C-alpha positions as CSV (number, residue, x, y, z in Angstrom):
1,M,4.3,-15.6,40.8
2,T,4.5,-12.2,43.2
3,D,8.1,-12.3,41.5
4,L,6.8,-12.1,38.0
5,V,4.2,-9.6,38.7
6,G,7.1,-7.5,40.4
7,H,9.0,-7.8,37.1
8,F,6.3,-6.5,35.1
9,L,5.3,-3.9,37.3
10,L,9.0,-2.6,37.3
11,F,9.3,-3.0,33.7
12,G,5.8,-1.3,33.2
13,G,6.9,2.0,35.2
14,L,10.5,2.1,33.6
15,A,8.8,2.3,30.1
16,I,6.4,4.9,31.3
17,G,9.3,6.8,33.0
18,F,11.5,6.5,30.0
19,L,8.6,8.2,28.2
20,M,7.4,10.7,30.0
21,V,10.7,12.2,31.2
22,P,11.5,13.4,27.8
23,L,8.3,14.7,27.3
24,L,8.1,16.9,30.5
25,L,11.6,18.0,29.9
26,G,10.7,19.2,26.3
27,R,7.6,20.9,27.5
28,L,9.4,22.5,30.3
29,L,12.8,23.7,28.4
30,R,11.7,24.4,25.1
31,P,10.5,27.9,23.9
32,R,6.7,28.6,23.3
33,L,6.9,31.2,20.6
34,P,3.8,30.5,18.5
35,T,3.2,32.5,15.1
36,P,0.4,32.3,12.3
37,E,2.7,30.0,10.1
38,K,3.5,27.4,12.9
39,D,-0.4,27.3,13.9
40,A,-1.0,26.6,10.5
41,I,-2.1,23.1,9.2
42,Y,-0.3,21.6,6.6
43,E,0.3,18.2,5.0
44,C,3.7,17.1,3.8
45,G,4.9,20.3,3.7
46,E,2.3,21.9,1.6
47,P,-0.5,24.2,2.8
48,A,-3.9,22.4,3.1
49,I,-6.2,23.5,0.1
50,G,-10.0,23.2,0.8
51,S,-11.9,21.4,3.2
52,S,-10.4,18.1,4.9
53,Y,-13.8,16.3,4.1
54,I,-13.4,15.1,0.4
55,Q,-13.5,11.8,-1.3
56,F,-10.8,9.7,-1.0
57,D,-9.8,7.9,-4.1
58,L,-9.9,4.2,-3.0
59,R,-6.8,3.2,-5.5
60,F,-4.6,3.9,-2.5
61,Y,-6.4,2.1,-0.4
62,V,-6.4,-1.0,-2.6
63,V,-2.4,-0.7,-3.9
64,A,-1.7,-0.2,0.3
65,L,-3.6,-3.5,0.9
66,L,-2.3,-5.2,-2.3
67,F,1.4,-4.4,-0.8
68,I,0.7,-5.7,2.4
69,I,-0.8,-9.1,1.5
70,F,1.8,-9.7,-0.8
71,D,4.8,-8.6,1.3
72,V,3.2,-10.7,4.5
73,E,3.5,-13.6,2.3
74,V,6.8,-13.3,0.8
75,A,7.8,-13.0,4.7
76,F,6.8,-16.7,5.0
77,F,9.6,-17.5,2.6
78,F,12.3,-16.6,5.1
79,P,11.6,-19.5,7.8
80,W,11.1,-22.2,4.9
81,A,14.5,-21.3,3.6
82,A,15.7,-21.7,6.6
83,V,14.4,-25.3,7.2
84,Y,15.0,-26.5,3.5
85,G,18.9,-25.0,4.0
86,S,19.5,-27.2,6.9
87,A,17.4,-30.4,5.2
88,M,19.6,-30.0,2.3
89,Q,22.8,-29.8,3.9
90,L,21.6,-33.3,5.7
91,A,21.1,-34.8,2.4
92,D,24.7,-34.3,1.5
93,T,26.1,-37.6,1.9
94,R,30.0,-36.0,2.3
95,I,29.3,-34.7,5.8
96,T,30.6,-36.4,8.7
97,D,28.5,-38.1,11.6
98,E,29.4,-35.2,14.1
99,S,28.0,-32.8,11.6
100,R,25.2,-34.8,10.9
101,Q,24.3,-34.8,14.8
102,V,25.0,-31.3,15.0
103,L,22.7,-30.1,12.0
104,S,20.0,-32.9,13.2
105,E,19.8,-31.2,16.6
106,R,19.2,-27.7,15.0
107,L,16.8,-28.5,12.5
108,L,14.7,-30.6,15.2
109,S,15.3,-27.9,17.8
110,A,16.9,-30.1,20.5
111,E,19.3,-29.5,23.3
112,P,22.9,-30.2,21.8
113,G,24.1,-33.6,22.7
114,S,20.7,-34.8,23.4
115,L,20.3,-36.8,20.3
116,N,21.1,-40.7,20.2
117,P,22.5,-42.2,16.8
118,S,19.1,-43.7,16.0
119,Q,17.6,-40.4,16.2
120,V,19.9,-38.5,13.8
121,I,18.5,-37.7,10.5
122,S,19.8,-39.5,7.5
123,A,20.7,-38.4,4.2
124,D,17.6,-39.7,2.4
125,A,15.1,-39.1,5.3
126,A,16.3,-35.4,5.0
127,A,16.4,-35.5,0.7
128,R,12.6,-36.5,1.5
129,I,12.2,-33.7,4.0
130,G,13.6,-31.4,1.3
131,F,11.6,-32.4,-1.5
132,V,8.3,-32.3,0.3
133,G,9.2,-29.0,1.7
134,F,10.3,-27.7,-2.2
135,M,6.5,-29.1,-3.1
136,D,5.2,-27.5,-0.3
137,I,6.7,-23.8,-1.2
138,L,5.6,-24.4,-4.8
139,V,2.2,-25.1,-4.1
140,F,2.6,-21.9,-1.6
141,F,4.0,-19.8,-4.5
142,G,1.6,-21.2,-6.9
143,V,-1.3,-19.7,-4.8
144,L,0.5,-16.4,-4.3
145,L,0.6,-16.2,-8.2
146,V,-2.6,-17.2,-8.8
147,G,-3.8,-14.5,-6.5
148,F,-1.6,-11.8,-8.3
149,A,-3.1,-12.9,-11.9
150,Y,-6.7,-12.7,-10.4
151,V,-5.4,-8.8,-9.2
152,W,-3.6,-8.1,-12.2
153,K,-6.7,-9.3,-14.4
154,R,-9.2,-7.4,-12.3
155,G,-7.4,-4.1,-13.0
156,D,-6.4,-3.5,-9.2
157,L,-2.8,-2.9,-10.0
158,D,-3.6,-0.3,-13.3
159,W,-3.3,3.2,-11.7
160,I,-5.5,5.0,-14.5
161,R,-7.8,2.1,-14.9
162,A,-11.0,4.1,-14.6
163,L,-9.8,6.9,-16.6
164,S,-8.6,5.3,-19.4
165,K,-11.5,3.0,-19.7
166,R,-13.7,5.9,-19.7
167,S,-11.6,8.1,-22.2
168,A,-11.5,4.8,-24.6
169,Q,-15.0,4.7,-24.4
170,A,-15.9,8.3,-24.7
171,A,-13.4,8.5,-28.1
172,D,-15.4,5.4,-29.4
173,Q,-18.7,7.3,-28.8
174,T,-17.5,10.6,-30.4
175,S,-16.2,8.6,-33.3
176,I,-19.3,6.8,-34.3
177,A,-21.3,9.7,-34.0
178,R,-19.4,12.0,-36.2
179,V,-19.1,9.6,-39.3
180,P,-22.2,10.6,-41.3
181,A,-23.9,7.4,-43.1
182,G,-23.5,7.0,-47.0
183,A,-26.0,6.3,-49.5
184,S,-25.8,2.7,-49.2
185,G,-26.0,2.7,-45.4
186,Q,-22.5,2.0,-44.5
187,P,-20.3,4.5,-43.0
188,A,-18.9,7.1,-45.5
189,T,-14.9,7.5,-45.2
190,V,-13.8,10.6,-43.6
191,Q,-11.6,12.6,-45.8
192,G,-9.4,14.8,-43.9
């Protein structure tokens, strides 16, 4: 136990040292020549205009959040692909018994040579594992597609959603207000 604590303390001390030494060397060796241009606040190379306390458009946040959600979900495909690929290799009836043993050990995360012949995964069992895995990923992908369709239908992926709806409504209201009513009560045609 003390050996483990010693290793943690050694590792923590080295980490702090590797962080502090370059910072202290930079502080001691770099020149300090402040100018108004160097001390000015800027964002992405542009000078700051106005107050920093402005309303932030939530579309940036929503798009970033949606990207993270779907990006993390897609990352789950990689471990599935590794297991599915191993199962499909085992489902091949043409591989040798030695190869089947090695692939079974890899799929089951067993030590090399630890599986006896009755524990080796057969081609039929591997095909069933592959089929179930494929159905699982179809359900997973279906849930992702439903979520994507919901987000798309809701309009969260439309960057100028609010502006386009407002301008369309304003255009409809102004066109209705400009058309004078005819003698029969029907809108008259506008000649231009």
